[in-house]
N, C-alpha and C positions, 0 to 999 in steps of 0.2 A: 353148481350153484350153491350157495349157502342159505338155509332157511332165512326169513326174514320175520321178526317178533316185533310187532306193534302192541304198544302197552297203552289202555285206556286211561285216559287223564281225568277222566270226569267221573266223580264217584257219588254225583247228587243221586241217580236214580237208582244205584246198587249201594246203597248204604252200608249192607252188611257182606257185601259180598264184593271180591276185587274181581276182576274181569282181565284176562290177558290175550285179546282174540290174535290169531294167527294169520298172516296171509300168505298163500302159496301159491307156485304155478306162476311167478312173476319174471318177466324179464325186463331187463333195463339195454336202452339204447343211450348210448354216452357219447355227446357231442362237445368239445371243446373248442372255444372260440380265443381263450387265450391260455399261456401255461397257468399250471395250478402246482403248487409244491409237492401232491402226491400223485400225480396224473389222473385224477380224478375229475370229472366235470362237477361245477359246484351250481346248485340251483336251478338245473335243468327241469323246465316244466312246459309241457304241452298238452292241452285239454281240447276235448271237441265238446262245445257247450250246447246246451239243449236250448231250444227256444226261447228267445227273451234274455238271455245271458251272454255276456260279452268279458273278455280278460282273460290274463294268463293262467288266472283259478278259476274263470267263471265267476268271478265277484261283483262285477258291474251288469247293470242293467242295461239292454242294449238300445240304442235308439227308437223310440215309440215305445218304452215302456218304463215303468216306475217302480217304485218299491211300494208294496201295499200295506207294510206295517203291521202284518201278520203274519206267523209263521217263524221259522227257524232263522238265524243268521240276519238280524235287521228286517226281517218280511221277504217275501218272495217277490219276483219281478212278474207284472200284470201290465196287459196293453193300458196304455194311457188313454183315459175317458176324457171326453172333451167336457168340460165344466163352464156353466154360466158364471160370468161374474158376481160375484158380490158386491153390492154398491151401498153403502152406508150415506151416500150424500153425494151432491156432483164434483167432479173431480177426483174421489177417495181412490184410494190405490187398494186394488182388487188383491184378495191373500194369494190368490190362484197366479203361478209364475206364467202360464201359459197367454195371459193376458196381457202381459206387456207394459204394466203401469196403469195409468189413469182411468177410471170408469167413465163410460160414455151412457151412462144408464138413463131412461126414463123415469123408471120405478125403482124404489130402493126396498131394502129390507129392512124389518122392524124390528 
């Protein structure tokens, strides 16, 4: 097995020091579902996502989760919180998507 070198592409945190982290003790499992020019699989990825995340790279929020807007990479996935609609008048549209359209409120936000 050949050593694999992973180079940091972000110099924002280390303006005066360039890092070249290394990754060792890696095993690759290759699966090819179509012929490739050099006999290697392309773009093979399989992740075990933590709770609240789904997707090939765990890049999406799972059902029942939403982006918090805080944290790295567009925000972390947190459980969806039930929100009361914010109504500005009869028939107004709530800004919260989970309420599906027009408000049915009897009291209104000021």
